[in-house]
KEZA-44853 format. One line per 10 residues: number of its first residue (from 1); their letters; for each residue x negated, y negated, z of C-alpha. Coordinates in steps of 0.001 Angstrom, whole numbers, plus 500000, padded with zeros to 6 digits. Layout:
# KEZA-44853
NUM> a> X,Y,Z ~ ...
# end
This chain:
# KEZA-44853
1> mktltilviy> 499662,500131,500181 ~ 497023,497225,501137 ~ 495929,498100,497670 ~ 498789,497154,495766 ~ 499083,494318,497456 ~ 495619,493114,497080 ~ 496318,493692,492790 ~ 499320,491969,493041 ~ 498112,489140,494681 ~ 494785,488892,492869
11> flnsytfaqs> 496826,488579,489437 ~ 499682,485448,491307 ~ 498963,482103,489313 ~ 500587,480034,492123 ~ 499687,478998,495790 ~ 501813,479264,499159 ~ 501617,477583,502345 ~ 502528,478598,505395 ~ 500948,479280,508964 ~ 501766,482139,510320
21> yseetivvtg> 500500,485627,508743 ~ 503266,487109,507512 ~ 503328,484368,504886 ~ 499745,483839,503952 ~ 498102,481329,502105 ~ 495732,482346,498749 ~ 492275,481365,498907 ~ 489854,481748,495863 ~ 486464,480459,496910 ~ 485121,483354,498715
31> tktkklsaea> 485198,485967,496542 ~ 486002,483668,493273 ~ 489195,486151,493137 ~ 492632,485392,494477 ~ 492688,486685,497941 ~ 495505,486586,501285 ~ 493268,484119,503346 ~ 494224,486908,506608 ~ 492518,489416,504336 ~ 489800,487922,502919
41> pvktevfska> 486699,489807,503941 ~ 484485,486279,502973 ~ 486166,484091,506094 ~ 487448,480946,504062 ~ 488822,477905,505973 ~ 491775,476678,504141 ~ 492716,472571,504505 ~ 496213,472345,502501 ~ 497994,469634,501031 ~ 500785,469595,503707
51> qieqlhlnsv> 497936,468850,506412 ~ 496505,466133,504383 ~ 499986,464196,504150 ~ 501040,464946,507469 ~ 497532,463567,508745 ~ 497681,460599,506616 ~ 493592,461313,505649 ~ 492646,459707,502357 ~ 489252,461080,501372 ~ 487276,464238,502164
61> devipfipgv> 485586,463282,504492 ~ 488406,462435,506503 ~ 489198,466034,506469 ~ 485968,467664,507603 ~ 486432,466946,510972 ~ 488972,469525,511522 ~ 487142,472583,509862 ~ 485114,474616,512431 ~ 481492,474314,512074 ~ 481012,471657,509952
71> tlqenrgreg> 480562,467960,510961 ~ 479219,464605,508892 ~ 476238,462961,508226 ~ 475805,459716,507863 ~ 473859,459433,503954 ~ 470236,457708,503914 ~ 469950,454353,501735 ~ 474151,453574,500876 ~ 477063,453542,502725 ~ 478868,457174,502563
81> ksaiiqgmgg> 478689,460983,504489 ~ 478259,463762,503436 ~ 478749,467434,505307 ~ 476960,469841,507617 ~ 477807,473263,507956 ~ 476611,475151,510827 ~ 473507,472923,511427 ~ 472545,472642,507729 ~ 472531,469657,506035 ~ 474648,467828,503143
91> skvmvlidgi> 471812,468816,500288 ~ 472534,472713,500861 ~ 476148,472753,501232 ~ 477744,473136,497534 ~ 480910,470718,496559 ~ 482862,472206,493746 ~ 485985,470611,492349 ~ 488275,473616,490641 ~ 485327,475651,491001 ~ 482513,473415,489317
101> pviqttntgv> 480005,471706,490876 ~ 479839,468181,491655 ~ 476577,466392,490637 ~ 474239,465436,493796 ~ 473077,461657,493424 ~ 471771,461092,496894 ~ 469278,462596,498826 ~ 471447,463689,501698 ~ 474271,465335,499286 ~ 477253,464654,497772
111> dltkisteni> 479189,461918,499246 ~ 482747,462964,500607 ~ 484005,459418,500979 ~ 483951,458886,497341 ~ 486397,461596,496891 ~ 490041,460768,497241 ~ 492911,463148,498419 ~ 495582,461979,496027 ~ 495576,464596,493681 ~ 494198,467642,496104
121> eqievvkgaa> 496464,470999,496729 ~ 493824,472315,499278 ~ 490411,472373,500455 ~ 488615,475575,501278 ~ 485319,476255,502837 ~ 483007,479019,502728 ~ 480409,479010,505429 ~ 476947,480127,505588 ~ 474702,481165,502250 ~ 476899,481844,499196
131> sslygsqamg> 474546,481603,496642 ~ 474925,484940,495661 ~ 478651,483377,493758 ~ 477739,479823,493502 ~ 473501,479931,493327 ~ 471441,476796,494341 ~ 472206,474672,496810 ~ 475200,476925,498121 ~ 472745,478301,500627 ~ 474312,476411,503463
141> gviniitnrd> 477715,477033,502289 ~ 481088,475621,499988 ~ 483369,472922,499796 ~ 485591,473782,497115 ~ 488620,471194,496639 ~ 491255,472542,494592 ~ 493313,470032,492348 ~ 496870,470797,491702 ~ 497086,471427,487822 ~ 499796,473743,487071
151> qkgfnfdlgm> 502774,471634,488557 ~ 506550,472499,486845 ~ 508771,469741,485616 ~ 508478,466134,486423 ~ 506515,465135,489073 ~ 505703,461244,490670 ~ 503952,460415,493796 ~ 503054,457098,494849 ~ 501674,456425,498413 ~ 500286,452864,499889
161> qssvallndd> 498654,452423,503323 ~ 497836,449095,504671 ~ 495576,448546,508503 ~ 495501,445693,510963 ~ 492915,445625,513386 ~ 494445,445763,516965 ~ 493253,443217,519276 ~ 490708,444002,521735 ~ 489699,442727,525166 ~ 485896,442466,524879
171> lqtgetelpe> 485177,439300,523154 ~ 482230,440569,521215 ~ 484673,442154,518640 ~ 485837,439784,516315 ~ 488552,439987,513904 ~ 488406,443370,511662 ~ 489819,443618,508548 ~ 490208,447497,507755 ~ 490870,449838,504662 ~ 493637,449393,502109
181> nvslnmsdqk> 494640,452788,500126 ~ 496599,453166,496823 ~ 496983,456326,495023 ~ 499578,456994,492161 ~ 500004,460947,490635 ~ 502288,461918,487601 ~ 502947,464958,486156 ~ 505421,466400,483658 ~ 505557,469755,481786 ~ 507344,470552,478393
191> krvnyqvsfs> 507728,473990,477025 ~ 503859,474803,476821 ~ 501986,471547,477205 ~ 501627,469676,480663 ~ 500154,466191,481341 ~ 498517,465241,484330 ~ 497399,461270,485394 ~ 496556,460402,489126 ~ 494964,456984,490057 ~ 493415,455608,493870
201> rraretveld> 491555,452731,495401 ~ 490417,452598,498591 ~ 489002,449604,500205 ~ 487096,448181,503127 ~ 485834,444800,504200 ~ 482938,444132,506491 ~ 483167,444961,509892 ~ 482067,441436,512754 ~ 481031,443284,516201 ~ 479244,439757,517068
211> essivddgte> 480337,436653,515807 ~ 477989,434753,517212 ~ 475533,436561,514445 ~ 475006,436041,510930 ~ 474609,439621,510038 ~ 477807,441657,509249 ~ 478188,445287,510349 ~ 478996,448228,508378 ~ 479443,448266,504661 ~ 482365,446149,502258
221> fekyqasgli> 483543,448728,499566 ~ 486088,449219,497123 ~ 486188,452925,495896 ~ 488534,453673,492637 ~ 489177,456807,491322 ~ 491529,457907,488462 ~ 491972,461156,486067 ~ 493790,462714,483064 ~ 494140,466234,482308 ~ 496236,468007,479045
231> gyryrdldki> 496879,471086,479261 ~ 498719,473866,476714 ~ 499664,477715,477966 ~ 499503,479275,474542 ~ 500691,482457,476126 ~ 502657,483669,479567 ~ 499664,483849,481373 ~ 496604,482115,478890 ~ 495809,478680,479287 ~ 493778,475618,478341
241> alryrfeldr> 492947,472480,480401 ~ 491124,469161,479644 ~ 489957,466657,482214 ~ 488471,463508,482783 ~ 487686,461964,485443 ~ 486112,458500,486028 ~ 484693,457413,489599 ~ 483510,453651,490875 ~ 482156,453022,494001 ~ 481015,449770,494733
251> ntsydsvsrg> 479207,448881,497705 ~ 477876,445173,499725 ~ 475992,445210,502484 ~ 475062,441895,504840 ~ 471736,441480,506415 ~ 469918,438499,506827 ~ 465949,437645,506262 ~ 463440,435657,507734 ~ 462547,432078,505982 ~ 458779,432746,506563
261> ttglydpret> 457306,431470,510143 ~ 460193,429036,510388 ~ 462040,431060,512938 ~ 465180,430522,511105 ~ 467393,433210,509060 ~ 469416,433494,506318 ~ 471824,435704,505280 ~ 471555,438417,502213 ~ 473811,440099,500151 ~ 472780,443453,499147
271> rsdvlnhsvy> 474924,445418,496021 ~ 474751,449253,495207 ~ 477337,450363,492525 ~ 477726,453880,490969 ~ 479980,455149,488269 ~ 481046,458751,487409 ~ 482243,460008,484245 ~ 482931,463722,484246 ~ 484404,465615,481345 ~ 485786,469631,481848
281> llgennfedd> 487458,472147,479615 ~ 488646,475046,481498 ~ 490226,478073,479989 ~ 491693,481504,481373 ~ 493245,484387,479506 ~ 494391,487574,480419 ~ 494794,491019,479093 ~ 496690,492934,481138 ~ 494720,493932,484238 ~ 491778,491689,483532
291> klsynltyqr> 491063,487860,483186 ~ 488451,486041,481136 ~ 487926,482529,482758 ~ 485456,480320,481326 ~ 484824,476221,481965 ~ 482253,473557,480366 ~ 481420,470421,482047 ~ 479309,467258,481464 ~ 478898,464953,484136 ~ 476923,461325,483676
301> vedehdqldd> 476200,459203,486641 ~ 474963,455553,486604 ~ 473122,454342,489924 ~ 472546,450570,490286 ~ 470892,449371,493333 ~ 470306,446045,494852 ~ 466266,446179,496163 ~ 465185,442923,496765 ~ 466727,439783,497199 ~ 465611,435985,498362
311> pstahtelvr> 468737,434127,499242 ~ 467325,431599,498534 ~ 467492,432089,494636 ~ 470341,432394,492413 ~ 469568,435876,491380 ~ 468372,439296,492502 ~ 464669,439805,492183 ~ 464791,443596,491796 ~ 467130,446209,490813 ~ 466788,449629,490134
321> sslyqytrge> 468836,451950,487856 ~ 469229,455701,487744 ~ 470979,457936,485337 ~ 471764,461347,485638 ~ 473102,463436,483196 ~ 474595,467036,483933 ~ 475625,469625,481444 ~ 476967,473189,482615 ~ 478774,476077,480990 ~ 479925,479267,482900
331> iqydmvlfgn> 482152,482773,481523 ~ 483354,484726,484155 ~ 485447,488441,483343 ~ 487377,490301,485982 ~ 488523,493843,485578 ~ 490217,496071,487953 ~ 488518,499821,488152 ~ 489827,502751,489750 ~ 492309,501497,491198 ~ 490525,499730,494157
341> hiltsglavs> 487554,497904,492704 ~ 487828,494659,491302 ~ 484527,493515,489446 ~ 483620,490575,489156 ~ 480314,489261,486795 ~ 479734,485764,485030 ~ 476818,483763,483294 ~ 476279,480175,483810 ~ 473999,477945,482395 ~ 473108,474078,483299
351> nlsldqskre> 470926,471349,482409 ~ 470498,468083,484743 ~ 468703,465398,483789 ~ 466923,462064,485688 ~ 465840,458487,484061 ~ 464803,455614,486389 ~ 464126,451886,485886 ~ 463504,448673,487789 ~ 464302,445422,486528 ~ 462260,442512,488131
361> yesldvfnet> 463703,438735,487684 ~ 462108,435640,487717 ~ 465330,434059,486876 ~ 468837,434884,485757 ~ 468224,435505,482369 ~ 464150,436657,482506 ~ 463081,440160,483504 ~ 460856,442562,483331 ~ 461957,446398,483053 ~ 459848,449028,483511
371> neiekkflrs> 460564,453086,482959 ~ 459514,454686,486419 ~ 460946,458055,485819 ~ 461747,459559,482128 ~ 463361,462528,480999 ~ 462944,464730,484061 ~ 464963,467440,483313 ~ 465889,470687,486030 ~ 467340,473761,484059 ~ 469017,477434,485296
381> yeayiqdniv> 470196,480411,483911 ~ 472090,482332,486056 ~ 474035,485603,486022 ~ 475985,487367,488989 ~ 478145,490248,489632 ~ 480529,491242,492324 ~ 482407,494475,493400 ~ 485271,493990,495436 ~ 485953,497433,497101 ~ 489835,498113,498641
391> wdevelvlgt> 490394,500789,501000 ~ 493324,501379,503803 ~ 491376,499301,506765 ~ 488282,498333,505027 ~ 487524,496130,502201 ~ 483781,495989,501468 ~ 482418,492796,498916 ~ 478666,493812,497160 ~ 477307,490614,495417 ~ 474242,489328,493717
401> rgqydsdfgt> 472538,486887,491500 ~ 469997,486338,489727 ~ 468654,482418,488500 ~ 466053,481692,486236 ~ 465150,478064,486868 ~ 462718,475993,484960 ~ 460616,475310,487466 ~ 460485,477725,490281 ~ 461046,481276,487922 ~ 463422,483908,488791
411> qvspkvstiy> 465042,484446,492328 ~ 467725,486964,493227 ~ 470139,486568,496081 ~ 472773,489376,497211 ~ 475094,489724,500010 ~ 477307,491896,501345 ~ 480576,490944,503494 ~ 483476,493685,505096 ~ 486672,493441,506746 ~ 487866,495876,508855
421> spelitgakt> 491731,495706,509808 ~ 492361,498125,512823 ~ 495997,498360,513919 ~ 494757,497804,517807 ~ 498179,495413,518931 ~ 501539,496248,518473 ~ 503042,493566,516661 ~ 500026,491537,515645 ~ 497181,492072,512673 ~ 493552,492455,514407
431> qlrasvgtgy> 490453,492495,512189 ~ 487213,491942,512100 ~ 484757,489888,509617 ~ 481187,490676,509113 ~ 478627,488694,506665 ~ 475170,489395,505643 ~ 473376,487388,502652 ~ 470540,485552,501120 ~ 470575,481108,499937 ~ 468357,479457,497891
441> rvpnlkekyy> 467682,476228,496905 ~ 465829,474625,494287 ~ 464288,471064,495274 ~ 466507,468296,493307 ~ 465391,465987,490978 ~ 465603,463174,493733 ~ 463510,464630,496053 ~ 460692,465767,493676 ~ 460550,461988,491379 ~ 462746,459827,493173
451> lldhsslgyq> 461550,456088,494636 ~ 463847,455078,497408 ~ 462250,451284,497606 ~ 464026,449423,501045 ~ 461018,447857,501377 ~ 463126,444561,502452 ~ 463646,447004,505574 ~ 459826,447680,505630 ~ 459888,451333,503951 ~ 459952,453346,500883
461> lqgnenlepe> 460628,457223,500386 ~ 458611,458756,497427 ~ 459344,461830,495760 ~ 457072,465114,495825 ~ 456491,467039,492759 ~ 454866,470127,494704 ~ 458028,471050,496740 ~ 458649,474470,497207 ~ 462326,475792,497006 ~ 463949,476588,500311
471> kslsfqvgpe> 465710,480022,501028 ~ 467794,481464,503765 ~ 469284,483978,505482 ~ 472597,483705,507257 ~ 474713,486375,509439 ~ 478202,485989,510392 ~ 480538,488522,512423 ~ 483808,487738,514013 ~ 487057,488712,515071 ~ 490632,487782,514440
481> iltknfgnls> 493785,488103,516189 ~ 496951,487353,513747 ~ 500043,487128,515730 ~ 503984,486217,515226 ~ 504849,484792,518554 ~ 501667,483974,520097 ~ 499318,482077,517406 ~ 496588,482948,515911 ~ 492668,483300,517458 ~ 489599,483614,515283
491> vnffynqien> 486115,483667,516958 ~ 482834,483448,514523 ~ 479429,484070,515714 ~ 476793,482476,513186 ~ 472805,482777,512991 ~ 471180,480952,509905 ~ 467300,480897,508853 ~ 465567,478497,506265 ~ 462125,478942,505034 ~ 460376,476000,503123
501> litfkeaess> 462983,473540,504853 ~ 462411,470234,502802 ~ 462296,467164,505208 ~ 460324,463763,504896 ~ 457251,462761,506813 ~ 455269,459598,507644 ~ 452182,459148,504863 ~ 449692,457088,504738 ~ 450188,453071,503804 ~ 447949,450818,502705
511> gpiqqytyfn> 449611,447955,503324 ~ 452675,446582,505753 ~ 455234,448580,503719 ~ 455778,452069,505974 ~ 455267,455252,503046 ~ 457462,458279,503844 ~ 457468,461196,501424 ~ 458934,464605,501164 ~ 457136,468239,502189 ~ 458423,471936,503036
521> tdesesrgle> 457886,472063,507007 ~ 458302,474770,509350 ~ 460763,477416,509650 ~ 464301,476652,511727 ~ 467321,478108,512127 ~ 470969,477603,513516 ~ 472836,479597,515706 ~ 476182,479253,517718 ~ 479680,480440,517415 ~ 483055,479054,516385
531> vdysvnffnk> 486615,478940,517907 ~ 489897,478666,516483 ~ 493362,479032,517713 ~ 496382,478024,516051 ~ 500462,478986,517202 ~ 503591,477441,515700 ~ 507095,476108,517880 ~ 510392,474970,517443 ~ 510147,475313,513791 ~ 507779,472902,512906
541> syfsqkftya> 505660,471843,515864 ~ 502168,473288,516468 ~ 499221,473255,518557 ~ 495423,474251,517470 ~ 492533,473955,518792 ~ 488761,474044,517329 ~ 485764,474271,518635 ~ 482383,474421,517885 ~ 478933,475321,519763 ~ 475632,475049,517024
551> etintqterf> 471736,474761,517836 ~ 469801,473838,514927 ~ 465843,474245,516057 ~ 462535,474073,514402 ~ 461272,477610,515410 ~ 457291,476120,515190 ~ 457858,473026,517440 ~ 461025,474478,519444 ~ 462926,470847,519028 ~ 466485,470288,518163
561> ipgrplytlq> 467072,469009,514592 ~ 467745,465687,514793 ~ 471512,464498,513755 ~ 473525,467600,514749 ~ 476016,467089,517518 ~ 475568,470493,520036 ~ 479149,470760,520693 ~ 482666,469548,518645 ~ 485999,470076,520037 ~ 489249,469139,517559
571> stfglefgpr> 492870,469162,519011 ~ 495908,468900,517310 ~ 499299,468917,518777 ~ 502423,467853,516413 ~ 506267,467998,517790 ~ 509018,467579,515061 ~ 512142,465533,516505 ~ 515090,467001,514058 ~ 514386,467549,510175 ~ 512944,464023,509524
581> llwintyaye> 510622,463043,512160 ~ 507129,464766,512773 ~ 504575,463164,515496 ~ 501209,464415,515594 ~ 498235,463741,517963 ~ 494696,464615,517432 ~ 491704,464534,519652 ~ 488079,464735,518586 ~ 485015,465135,520816 ~ 481540,465210,519278
591> gneyvdeent> 478870,465609,521763 ~ 475524,464249,522245 ~ 472855,464524,519462 ~ 468809,463768,519378 ~ 468028,461105,516620 ~ 464205,461731,516791 ~ 462214,464653,515560 ~ 460542,464379,519048 ~ 463781,464711,520839 ~ 463344,461332,522970
601> evargfntfn> 466284,459519,521759 ~ 470123,460622,522264 ~ 473044,459119,520885 ~ 475987,460224,523343 ~ 478964,461867,522903 ~ 481982,460032,522639 ~ 485751,460960,522126 ~ 488552,459573,519658 ~ 492034,460046,519951 ~ 494832,459179,516938
611> tklnlkaspk> 498623,459068,517110 ~ 500568,459423,513956 ~ 504054,459567,512798 ~ 505933,460853,510098 ~ 509575,459387,509132 ~ 511219,461180,506093 ~ 513984,458397,505113 ~ 515043,460393,501863 ~ 514014,463747,500037 ~ 512235,461242,497919
621> asfelginnl> 510966,458461,500377 ~ 508880,459021,503598 ~ 507192,456289,505781 ~ 503674,457042,507546 ~ 502333,454827,511006 ~ 499791,455532,513683 ~ 496856,453948,515528 ~ 493458,455406,514638 ~ 491272,455205,517768 ~ 493492,454374,520206
631> fderrdalrd> 490923,454047,523217 ~ 489390,452128,521399 ~ 485815,454111,521451 ~ 483544,451758,519063 ~ 480054,450660,519343 ~ 478478,448107,521757 ~ 477815,444787,519228 ~ 474737,444840,521183 ~ 472524,447046,519846 ~ 469272,447214,522434
641> evitednsir> 468277,450497,523684 ~ 469411,451989,526938 ~ 466485,453516,529107 ~ 467748,455932,531294 ~ 467015,456613,535380 ~ 463480,458937,534172 ~ 462833,456251,531791 ~ 461953,459308,529196 ~ 465302,459591,526760 ~ 466394,456354,524845
651> rqdkrplvgr> 470082,456233,524071 ~ 471164,455437,520379 ~ 474825,454363,519712 ~ 476740,456474,516944 ~ 480316,455999,518473 ~ 482690,454519,515358 ~ 482190,451085,514267 ~ 485668,450559,513915 ~ 487773,449993,516707 ~ 491171,450416,517249
661> yfylgfrlrg> 493976,450126,514408 ~ 497387,450265,513765 ~ 498344,451404,509953 ~ 501221,451629,508495 ~ 502253,453538,504692 ~ 505166,454735,502510 ~ 504906,457488,499952 ~ 507745,457615,497096 ~ 508174,461014,495079 ~ 510390,461910,491825
# end
């Protein structure tokens, strides 16, 4: 019976969403084939469209704190946030949109603040090494953003949200302009043709923590995202679609620069623009029990950044520009063999190029342009195979991937995953998951060649062409109990080991500008556990509790790697008042974390509490309102370091930049 269920689910073409194990969500990321989430041998965390809307989340980075084992880190050199999975940083986490990799343009990973949620059906997260299916950069895990491409009939969705800062007792905090969000999504299907268009804009002004200072805190940004899709279904289950995706990310920060020896300072504006064009071709053909799927993609990212500006002139003195171009093709074939085997195999080819130039301005119209990096390439050729074997109480997945990189040769990444589902408790489903796999990541082009020039701030970070690939070994094991009346409980123990960890260190400097460079450092490891409990009651009311304990350590120095909180806790309580009103409260705690390699500086832990209301005015109209950071947990305006009583550990403030604020929004559907 279980074999028959697996095969039926495998060929379903729509996603379902529910909380109890009797009505399971379907996931695809763990095995690249459709599985019931409760029965997937590779544990996959899921966050649905309904949860995104109920919690009023506008970008993918806002979803991350609700997933156990995953935290956020601030990107270096530019406003943005990327994911850390089980202690492994953003450059080791692969981000996908509909199974296609998103090009990484920062040194710390894919910026999740740029990805709007307006067209997301669900987000799936696989933790630990996933290189056996996804190749380089998936050594720490995968975040797969699945869009709602296959809606039936005409659909219309318009959402708007506006915010205002609430008054604070602390006079150091001035008026705060907060995010303004608008999103639009339309789709239609007529006979065999369907189309979809979507648009979103999110914006925020700078934050003023100290009105007496000429420096604004935070970064002013505008983030635009638009996409269009046209699809054709030429047989009942066979389809092809063409999608274009546009992203524009504008950031402006405000600081100050000294007027020589006068002791006076002038305000300075620094600008950064990132423009992304992406074209995708996605297809699927079905042959009785077998399926052939394929995709082609082209991504072009233009990145321009002001890096030297004298406020006394009418122009910026130095502007650096980089151009990324990424082409990729993949074909995958799935077949059912002997009634209980699902065999998945595929080929992928990709090519990534980087160009970098700088323009030094003498005036608005006179400048000198220099090519610093010209046509640096990273090519890869990949093949993978996976056998998913299903028995009555046990399911086993055996997979491996061979990858040839133009600079580093061939690497093989195997992985074994299993799920055991014995009947131990009457009225409950009990199971145990376990996996062991290897990860592999080649240095990206920025780490090898890019010059991150922040001379105005006193430092430069230079790439290193002699870097070696990182390698990892990952273990995951954990039990799960799913019940109808008492909720669902899952526990996951993890251990990840990394060799040739790429980080940066201080280099020799001949002038006043401090030089840094990338290098392969000692081994590191992360270990810990994740606990996830959720229960439904009174129809749509629910409670969930997620807890993570994670240690990430340099095994040679026996010190903690900075930027990783030791504990995180996330609680969500939703209470339904009739069919039209849902009240949701969320509490989060992020524990202490070291912020330097020597483990002498500590950012203290902090709490945040949000309260949200969802009011359904009619079947097609709803309102959302809430207060974020209700207890006004935020950074101090004065940034002086505080010395602890033993005079040895200094504390840094990493609490939220934005204090308490109220927002109101509405959503129309048709």
